C-alpha positions as CSV (number, residue, x, y, z in Angstrom):
1,Q,-122.9,251.3,-103.2
2,E,-123.4,253.7,-100.5
3,R,-120.5,252.8,-98.6
4,E,-118.4,253.3,-100.9
5,K,-119.5,256.9,-101.6
6,Q,-119.5,257.5,-98.3
7,G,-116.0,257.3,-98.2
8,V,-116.5,254.8,-95.2
9,T,-114.1,251.7,-95.3
10,Q,-116.0,247.9,-94.4
11,V,-113.4,248.6,-91.0
12,A,-115.0,251.3,-90.1
13,L,-118.9,250.3,-90.6
14,A,-118.0,247.0,-89.0
15,K,-117.1,249.4,-85.7
16,L,-120.4,251.5,-86.1
17,I,-122.6,248.5,-86.5
18,G,-120.7,246.4,-84.1
19,S,-119.7,243.4,-86.2
20,S,-116.4,242.1,-88.3
21,Q,-115.1,243.3,-91.5
22,S,-116.0,239.4,-93.1
23,R,-119.6,240.3,-92.4
24,V,-120.4,243.9,-93.7
25,A,-118.2,242.1,-97.1
26,K,-120.5,239.0,-96.8
27,M,-124.1,241.5,-96.6
28,E,-121.8,243.8,-99.3
29,A,-121.4,239.8,-101.5
30,G,-125.4,238.9,-100.6
31,D,-124.6,236.2,-98.8
32,S,-127.7,235.0,-97.6
33,S,-125.8,234.0,-93.7
34,V,-127.1,237.9,-93.2
35,T,-129.5,238.6,-90.9
36,I,-132.2,241.3,-90.9
37,D,-130.9,242.9,-87.9
38,L,-127.4,243.2,-89.7
39,L,-128.6,244.7,-92.8
40,M,-130.6,247.2,-91.0
41,R,-127.6,248.6,-88.6
42,A,-125.6,249.0,-91.8
43,L,-128.1,250.8,-93.2
44,L,-129.4,253.5,-90.5
45,A,-125.2,253.6,-89.7
46,L,-125.1,255.1,-93.4
47,G,-127.9,257.2,-92.7
48,L,-131.2,255.8,-94.2
49,T,-133.7,257.1,-91.8
50,K,-136.5,254.8,-90.7
51,K,-138.9,256.3,-93.5
52,D,-136.0,255.3,-95.9
53,L,-136.5,251.6,-94.2
54,S,-140.3,251.2,-94.6
55,R,-140.1,252.7,-98.1
56,I,-137.2,249.3,-98.8
57,V,-139.4,247.1,-97.6
58,A,-142.4,248.0,-98.5
59,K,-141.0,247.5,-102.3
60,A,-139.3,244.5,-101.0
61,D,-143.2,242.8,-100.0
62,Q,-144.8,243.9,-104.1
63,I,-141.9,242.3,-105.4
64,A,-142.5,239.4,-103.6
65,A,-146.2,239.3,-103.6
66,S,-145.2,239.7,-107.5
67,V,-142.9,236.2,-108.1
């Protein structure tokens, strides 16, 4: 977990992205109710760049196309 590696608590991340600790916990658990917007905000708050996000999306598209 990138958040844990950086020493950021769920509460601190929630404050950074304007959400709640419970939503962060759900996001980390892979809950399907979590929005892409929330996930993107969390990744950016943890230091990923827009270029990193583009790579993640491209990889997900490749995986989806092969299924």
